[in-house]
Each structure stands twice: as C-alpha cells, then as structure tokens.
C-alpha atoms as a printed R data frame, in Angstrom:
    type eleno elety resid chain resno       x      y       z
1   ATOM     1    CA   UNK     A     1  -0.071  0.015   0.013
2   ATOM     2    CA   UNK     A     2   2.661  2.516   1.037
3   ATOM     3    CA   UNK     A     3   4.785  1.781  -2.179
4   ATOM     4    CA   UNK     A     4   1.727  2.303  -4.291
5   ATOM     5    CA   UNK     A     5   0.990  5.649  -2.741
6   ATOM     6    CA   UNK     A     6   4.687  6.682  -3.086
7   ATOM     7    CA   UNK     A     7   4.789  5.473  -6.750
8   ATOM     8    CA   UNK     A     8   1.631  7.339  -7.628
9   ATOM     9    CA   UNK     A     9   2.994 10.561  -6.210
10  ATOM    10    CA   UNK     A    10   6.312 10.131  -8.230
11  ATOM    11    CA   UNK     A    11   4.413  9.409 -11.388
12  ATOM    12    CA   UNK     A    12   2.142 12.366 -10.898
13  ATOM    13    CA   UNK     A    13   4.973 14.762 -10.204
14  ATOM    14    CA   UNK     A    14   6.535 13.700 -13.613
15  ATOM    15    CA   UNK     A    15   3.363 14.356 -15.361
16  ATOM    16    CA   UNK     A    16   3.112 17.881 -13.651
17  ATOM    17    CA   UNK     A    17   6.639 18.771 -14.634
18  ATOM    18    CA   UNK     A    18   5.869 17.859 -18.317
19  ATOM    19    CA   UNK     A    19   2.542 19.903 -18.283
20  ATOM    20    CA   UNK     A    20   4.460 22.934 -16.919
21  ATOM    21    CA   UNK     A    21   6.739 22.903 -19.957
22  ATOM    22    CA   UNK     A    22   3.857 23.361 -22.224
23  ATOM    23    CA   UNK     A    23   1.139 26.026 -22.710
24  ATOM    24    CA   UNK     A    24  -2.059 24.038 -22.010
25  ATOM    25    CA   UNK     A    25  -3.403 25.809 -19.117
26  ATOM    26    CA   UNK     A    26  -6.192 23.342 -18.430
27  ATOM    27    CA   UNK     A    27  -3.687 20.531 -18.509
28  ATOM    28    CA   UNK     A    28  -1.395 22.397 -16.031
29  ATOM    29    CA   UNK     A    29  -4.239 23.179 -13.675
30  ATOM    30    CA   UNK     A    30  -5.403 19.525 -13.859
31  ATOM    31    CA   UNK     A    31  -2.092 17.931 -12.969
32  ATOM    32    CA   UNK     A    32  -1.332 20.636 -10.424
33  ATOM    33    CA   UNK     A    33  -4.585 19.878  -8.557
34  ATOM    34    CA   UNK     A    34  -4.106 16.207  -8.976
35  ATOM    35    CA   UNK     A    35  -0.566 16.322  -7.575
36  ATOM    36    CA   UNK     A    36  -1.726 18.637  -4.782
37  ATOM    37    CA   UNK     A    37  -4.558 16.261  -3.726
38  ATOM    38    CA   UNK     A    38  -2.095 13.378  -3.433
39  ATOM    39    CA   UNK     A    39   0.122 15.106  -0.845
40  ATOM    40    CA   UNK     A    40  -2.542 16.719   1.269
41  ATOM    41    CA   UNK     A    41  -5.295 15.203   3.353
42  ATOM    42    CA   UNK     A    42  -8.206 13.881   1.321
43  ATOM    43    CA   UNK     A    43 -10.733 16.323   2.832
44  ATOM    44    CA   UNK     A    44  -8.998 19.243   1.083
45  ATOM    45    CA   UNK     A    45  -9.800 18.004  -2.459
46  ATOM    46    CA   UNK     A    46 -12.677 15.833  -1.513
47  ATOM    47    CA   UNK     A    47 -10.863 12.800  -2.641
48  ATOM    48    CA   UNK     A    48 -12.502  9.438  -1.623
49  ATOM    49    CA   UNK     A    49  -9.373  7.393  -0.914
50  ATOM    50    CA   UNK     A    50  -6.991  8.162   1.928
51  ATOM    51    CA   UNK     A    51  -3.658  9.842   0.812
52  ATOM    52    CA   UNK     A    52  -0.199  9.486   2.226
53  ATOM    53    CA   UNK     A    53  -0.790 12.851   4.229
54  ATOM    54    CA   UNK     A    54  -3.850 11.309   5.790
55  ATOM    55    CA   UNK     A    55  -1.934  8.276   7.169
56  ATOM    56    CA   UNK     A    56   0.864 10.466   8.505
57  ATOM    57    CA   UNK     A    57  -1.676 13.008   9.965
58  ATOM    58    CA   UNK     A    58  -3.689 10.189  11.652
59  ATOM    59    CA   UNK     A    59  -0.482  8.858  13.170
60  ATOM    60    CA   UNK     A    60   0.321 12.355  14.576
61  ATOM    61    CA   UNK     A    61  -3.167 12.862  15.904
62  ATOM    62    CA   UNK     A    62  -3.026  9.455  17.677
63  ATOM    63    CA   UNK     A    63  -0.789 10.920  20.289
64  ATOM    64    CA   UNK     A    64   2.410 11.002  18.354
65  ATOM    65    CA   UNK     A    65   2.937 14.754  17.665
66  ATOM    66    CA   UNK     A    66   6.323 14.646  19.404
67  ATOM    67    CA   UNK     A    67   7.697 11.463  17.906
68  ATOM    68    CA   UNK     A    68  11.151 12.296  16.459
69  ATOM    69    CA   UNK     A    69  11.577 11.973  12.729
70  ATOM    70    CA   UNK     A    70  14.274 13.190  10.283
71  ATOM    71    CA   UNK     A    71  13.635 16.729   8.948
72  ATOM    72    CA   UNK     A    72  13.673 15.631   5.399
73  ATOM    73    CA   UNK     A    73  14.582 12.833   3.170
74  ATOM    74    CA   UNK     A    74  16.784 14.457   0.556
75  ATOM    75    CA   UNK     A    75  18.713 17.716   0.158
76  ATOM    76    CA   UNK     A    76  17.709 20.873  -1.856
77  ATOM    77    CA   UNK     A    77  19.771 23.439  -3.102
78  ATOM    78    CA   UNK     A    78  20.659 26.279  -0.524
79  ATOM    79    CA   UNK     A    79  19.770 23.853   2.190
80  ATOM    80    CA   UNK     A    80  20.661 25.762   5.388
81  ATOM    81    CA   UNK     A    81  18.995 24.068   8.297
82  ATOM    82    CA   UNK     A    82  18.579 24.150  12.065
83  ATOM    83    CA   UNK     A    83  18.140 20.750  13.705
84  ATOM    84    CA   UNK     A    84  18.056 17.725  11.340
85  ATOM    85    CA   UNK     A    85  15.704 15.868  13.758
86  ATOM    86    CA   UNK     A    86  12.231 17.219  14.520
87  ATOM    87    CA   UNK     A    87   8.935 16.408  16.260
88  ATOM    88    CA   UNK     A    88   6.522 15.070  13.655
89  ATOM    89    CA   UNK     A    89   4.172 17.932  14.293
90  ATOM    90    CA   UNK     A    90   6.973 20.296  12.959
91  ATOM    91    CA   UNK     A    91   6.674 18.717   9.670
92  ATOM    92    CA   UNK     A    92   3.080 19.858   9.215
93  ATOM    93    CA   UNK     A    93   3.663 23.290  10.760
94  ATOM    94    CA   UNK     A    94   6.534 23.998   8.369
95  ATOM    95    CA   UNK     A    95   4.941 22.813   5.168
96  ATOM    96    CA   UNK     A    96   1.625 24.505   5.591
97  ATOM    97    CA   UNK     A    97   3.093 27.715   6.856
98  ATOM    98    CA   UNK     A    98   5.155 27.782   3.787
99  ATOM    99    CA   UNK     A    99   2.171 26.897   1.647
100 ATOM   100    CA   UNK     A   100   0.149 29.650   3.225
101 ATOM   101    CA   UNK     A   101   2.971 32.305   2.555
102 ATOM   102    CA   UNK     A   102   3.574 31.197  -0.967
103 ATOM   103    CA   UNK     A   103  -0.131 30.762  -2.129
104 ATOM   104    CA   UNK     A   104  -1.410 33.851  -0.686
105 ATOM   105    CA   UNK     A   105   1.513 36.403  -0.692
106 ATOM   106    CA   UNK     A   106   3.482 35.347  -3.732
107 ATOM   107    CA   UNK     A   107   0.801 33.776  -5.943
108 ATOM   108    CA   UNK     A   108  -2.234 35.924  -5.206
109 ATOM   109    CA   UNK     A   109  -0.732 39.049  -3.425
110 ATOM   110    CA   UNK     A   110  -3.319 38.787  -0.693
111 ATOM   111    CA   UNK     A   111  -3.293 38.439   3.035
112 ATOM   112    CA   UNK     A   112  -1.988 35.106   4.444
113 ATOM   113    CA   UNK     A   113  -4.438 32.921   6.444
114 ATOM   114    CA   UNK     A   114  -2.324 32.804   9.565
115 ATOM   115    CA   UNK     A   115  -2.795 35.558  12.048
116 ATOM   116    CA   UNK     A   116  -2.710 36.190  15.729
117 ATOM   117    CA   UNK     A   117  -5.960 34.230  16.388
118 ATOM   118    CA   UNK     A   118  -4.497 31.097  14.548
119 ATOM   119    CA   UNK     A   119  -1.274 31.390  16.543
120 ATOM   120    CA   UNK     A   120  -3.230 31.474  19.748
121 ATOM   121    CA   UNK     A   121  -5.513 28.626  18.791
122 ATOM   122    CA   UNK     A   122  -2.544 26.404  17.755
123 ATOM   123    CA   UNK     A   123  -0.381 27.276  20.766
124 ATOM   124    CA   UNK     A   124   2.535 28.203  18.523
125 ATOM   125    CA   UNK     A   125   5.469 29.911  20.075
126 ATOM   126    CA   UNK     A   126   6.544 31.078  16.576
127 ATOM   127    CA   UNK     A   127   5.020 32.625  13.524
128 ATOM   128    CA   UNK     A   128   7.632 31.778  10.880
129 ATOM   129    CA   UNK     A   129   8.323 28.534   9.178
130 ATOM   130    CA   UNK     A   130  10.577 27.053  11.889
131 ATOM   131    CA   UNK     A   131  13.523 26.477   9.525
132 ATOM   132    CA   UNK     A   132  16.193 27.776  11.950
133 ATOM   133    CA   UNK     A   133  15.070 25.994  15.183
134 ATOM   134    CA   UNK     A   134  17.612 24.072  17.080
135 ATOM   135    CA   UNK     A   135  16.658 20.642  18.478
136 ATOM   136    CA   UNK     A   136  15.699 21.929  21.849
137 ATOM   137    CA   UNK     A   137  13.640 24.710  20.480
138 ATOM   138    CA   UNK     A   138  11.863 22.388  17.933
139 ATOM   139    CA   UNK     A   139  10.985 19.974  20.821
140 ATOM   140    CA   UNK     A   140   9.565 22.629  23.123
141 ATOM   141    CA   UNK     A   141   7.681 24.030  19.963
142 ATOM   142    CA   UNK     A   142   6.155 20.583  19.315
143 ATOM   143    CA   UNK     A   143   5.006 20.037  22.947
144 ATOM   144    CA   UNK     A   144   2.927 23.191  22.918
145 ATOM   145    CA   UNK     A   145   0.976 22.791  19.577
146 ATOM   146    CA   UNK     A   146  -2.703 21.993  19.594
147 ATOM   147    CA   UNK     A   147  -2.779 19.427  16.822
148 ATOM   148    CA   UNK     A   148  -6.534 19.650  16.426
149 ATOM   149    CA   UNK     A   149  -6.225 23.361  15.658
150 ATOM   150    CA   UNK     A   150  -3.149 22.625  13.375
151 ATOM   151    CA   UNK     A   151  -5.180 20.236  11.398
152 ATOM   152    CA   UNK     A   152  -7.934 22.879  11.005
153 ATOM   153    CA   UNK     A   153  -5.385 25.362   9.688
154 ATOM   154    CA   UNK     A   154  -3.987 22.818   7.238
155 ATOM   155    CA   UNK     A   155  -7.335 22.065   5.799
156 ATOM   156    CA   UNK     A   156  -8.062 25.785   5.284
157 ATOM   157    CA   UNK     A   157  -4.670 26.490   3.810
158 ATOM   158    CA   UNK     A   158  -4.907 23.553   1.349
159 ATOM   159    CA   UNK     A   159  -8.530 24.419   0.226
160 ATOM   160    CA   UNK     A   160  -7.422 28.051  -0.175
161 ATOM   161    CA   UNK     A   161  -4.580 27.045  -2.365
162 ATOM   162    CA   UNK     A   162  -6.662 25.064  -4.649
163 ATOM   163    CA   UNK     A   163  -8.937 28.023  -5.318
164 ATOM   164    CA   UNK     A   164  -5.885 30.122  -6.076
165 ATOM   165    CA   UNK     A   165  -4.375 27.560  -8.445
166 ATOM   166    CA   UNK     A   166  -7.771 27.365 -10.247
167 ATOM   167    CA   UNK     A   167  -7.741 31.091 -10.814
168 ATOM   168    CA   UNK     A   168  -4.258 31.468 -12.327
169 ATOM   169    CA   UNK     A   169  -3.585 32.399 -15.853
170 ATOM   170    CA   UNK     A   170  -0.855 30.978 -18.075
171 ATOM   171    CA   UNK     A   171   0.970 34.454 -17.964
172 ATOM   172    CA   UNK     A   172   1.011 34.371 -14.118
173 ATOM   173    CA   UNK     A   173   2.113 30.690 -14.086
174 ATOM   174    CA   UNK     A   174   5.144 31.682 -16.237
175 ATOM   175    CA   UNK     A   175   5.894 34.843 -14.494
176 ATOM   176    CA   UNK     A   176   8.111 35.893 -11.507
177 ATOM   177    CA   UNK     A   177   6.791 37.982  -8.702
178 ATOM   178    CA   UNK     A   178   7.871 41.467  -7.613
179 ATOM   179    CA   UNK     A   179  10.642 41.733  -4.962
180 ATOM   180    CA   UNK     A   180   8.345 43.681  -2.601
181 ATOM   181    CA   UNK     A   181   5.913 40.709  -2.629
182 ATOM   182    CA   UNK     A   182   8.751 38.551  -1.462
183 ATOM   183    CA   UNK     A   183   9.991 40.998   1.189
184 ATOM   184    CA   UNK     A   184   6.344 40.968   2.571
185 ATOM   185    CA   UNK     A   185   7.076 37.585   3.983
186 ATOM   186    CA   UNK     A   186   9.953 38.870   5.985
187 ATOM   187    CA   UNK     A   187   8.052 41.968   7.099
188 ATOM   188    CA   UNK     A   188   5.107 39.827   8.273
189 ATOM   189    CA   UNK     A   189   7.346 37.427  10.056
190 ATOM   190    CA   UNK     A   190   7.058 34.455   7.836
191 ATOM   191    CA   UNK     A   191  10.804 34.078   7.843
192 ATOM   192    CA   UNK     A   192  13.390 35.508  10.191
193 ATOM   193    CA   UNK     A   193  16.569 37.293   9.795
194 ATOM   194    CA   UNK     A   194  18.613 34.263  10.755
195 ATOM   195    CA   UNK     A   195  20.426 33.087   7.726
196 ATOM   196    CA   UNK     A   196  18.922 29.580   8.038
197 ATOM   197    CA   UNK     A   197  15.584 31.190   7.496
198 ATOM   198    CA   UNK     A   198  16.056 34.283   5.400
199 ATOM   199    CA   UNK     A   199  17.770 32.343   2.510
200 ATOM   200    CA   UNK     A   200  14.174 31.151   1.619
201 ATOM   201    CA   UNK     A   201  13.454 34.487   0.189
202 ATOM   202    CA   UNK     A   202  16.338 34.141  -2.294
203 ATOM   203    CA   UNK     A   203  15.025 30.630  -3.175
204 ATOM   204    CA   UNK     A   204  11.331 31.645  -3.622
205 ATOM   205    CA   UNK     A   205  12.280 35.010  -5.279
206 ATOM   206    CA   UNK     A   206  13.999 33.380  -8.164
207 ATOM   207    CA   UNK     A   207  11.041 31.031  -9.001
208 ATOM   208    CA   UNK     A   208   8.167 31.494 -11.487
209 ATOM   209    CA   UNK     A   209   4.695 30.564 -10.113
210 ATOM   210    CA   UNK     A   210   5.108 27.435 -12.040
211 ATOM   211    CA   UNK     A   211   8.425 26.869 -10.011
212 ATOM   212    CA   UNK     A   212   6.420 27.493  -6.811
213 ATOM   213    CA   UNK     A   213   3.736 24.869  -7.813
214 ATOM   214    CA   UNK     A   214   6.528 22.380  -8.226
215 ATOM   215    CA   UNK     A   215   8.509 23.041  -4.979
216 ATOM   216    CA   UNK     A   216   6.699 24.747  -2.059
217 ATOM   217    CA   UNK     A   217   3.144 23.814  -3.111
218 ATOM   218    CA   UNK     A   218   3.686 20.051  -4.037
219 ATOM   219    CA   UNK     A   219   7.206 18.441  -3.897
220 ATOM   220    CA   UNK     A   220   7.932 20.201  -0.614
221 ATOM   221    CA   UNK     A   221   5.145 18.302   0.991
222 ATOM   222    CA   UNK     A   222   6.462 14.984  -0.589
223 ATOM   223    CA   UNK     A   223   9.966 15.640   0.918
224 ATOM   224    CA   UNK     A   224   8.645 16.014   4.392
225 ATOM   225    CA   UNK     A   225   6.030 13.233   4.295
226 ATOM   226    CA   UNK     A   226   8.453 10.847   2.918
227 ATOM   227    CA   UNK     A   227  10.843 11.674   5.883
228 ATOM   228    CA   UNK     A   228   8.141 10.413   8.300
229 ATOM   229    CA   UNK     A   229   7.377  7.033   6.642
230 ATOM   230    CA   UNK     A   230   9.707  4.801   8.500
231 ATOM   231    CA   UNK     A   231   8.349  6.097  11.775
232 ATOM   232    CA   UNK     A   232   4.633  5.788  10.538
233 ATOM   233    CA   UNK     A   233   4.736  2.558   8.738
234 ATOM   234    CA   UNK     A   234   7.920  0.860  10.010
235 ATOM   235    CA   UNK     A   235  10.703 -0.116   7.468
236 ATOM   236    CA   UNK     A   236   9.130 -1.852   4.640
C-alpha cells in the first residue's frame, strides 16, 4: 500500500513537470490539482481514498505529535537548516506555513491565512516556518502545539491554495513575482533574519509561479511526508 502511494506521487509529479513545460493551461491546472490532492489530506480535495498525508496525519493525531523524525529525506539547493531531527508535528507546521505564505502572498498578493488568532488557537511559540530552530527549540515548540487546531489550519490552507491555483492564468504561471511581494514575507514574520531562515526569500524569489507549484506547493510536501514514513509505517 505505502509503495503504491509513493509510486503514484512520483508518477504524478513527472506528469506535472511535463505539463508545466507546455502552454495548455487546463492540463497544467489538472495535473497541479491532482498532485496537490495526493500530498494533502483527502478532505482538502474531496478525494475518496486516503492519501499519504492522511496516514501521517492520523499517526500524529493519535498521540504521536512529538515522535522524532528526520527533518527531510533528501537535500535541496541552498539547504541551510537548524536541527536535522524534529518532532513530527513540526513537519506539518513547516509545510503548511510555507504553503500559506507562498500561495497567498506570492501567488495571489493577498493576506495570508495565519494571524494572531490562529497562532493562539494552535499554541504556537513562533510565527515563521521554523527553519532555523535548534533541536531543543523544535522539541519545546512541538509540545505546545494543539494538533486539532493545526489540522484545521492545514485544511483551510490547502482548500484556499486550490482556489488560487484554479484562478491562475498562463501568464502568471510563467512569471516571477515583484521583489516587494517576496519581502512582505520577512516583514510579516514568515521568515526570520537568521540566515537559516532568510535564505528562503532568495530561493522563492527566483522562481516563477510554475516553479512554486513544483516546489513549495507540491514536492516540498512530498519531501517532508517521505521523511516520516519509516516511523509511521515501519521499515518496509
């Protein structure tokens, strides 16, 4: 089962990459939304079958939010990190904070979903993506998080992203965003001035929206989900 889910994700990602090289907007949106559905909880896309994200999320919600997992399962360029070992809950916080920032600020130039109310509901000690946290900091962060509220935030972020994707034009998908949009993320606290955090602005700022679809919106989730599999499913 797990191998089938992982294979489906890998195959879908290759189809998405091929679609983004062309000019068929409907095909791009189809493969983007299909790939997005595979790496998010099924509720977000109204998918009938459970996704890989559902299995990892269920495991976390079953009292395992502070189980330690590798931060990721492969390197990316410009990979400056804090701790390499994180509580499982950090994975979901990190990926959905990034998706919120990217989809709303960089893809749509509007307000992010996260605000002071969401921070309080989730019990979060930080408002950024958590990239620069050291091990002790990540562990303390994980212990305080209300996972039920985090799940609600994840669902809202994912559903919102799908609406944004569906509204994109081909011109937008092939375009880069203004520097001031990128800097909004720093101004609003989405990243910190620590070099292990602020480098993200350089990485995101050089992407087209199509590049953002490939990385923060889809493949980034895959990277962090795959890092949890040995703990959730055992070594298979």
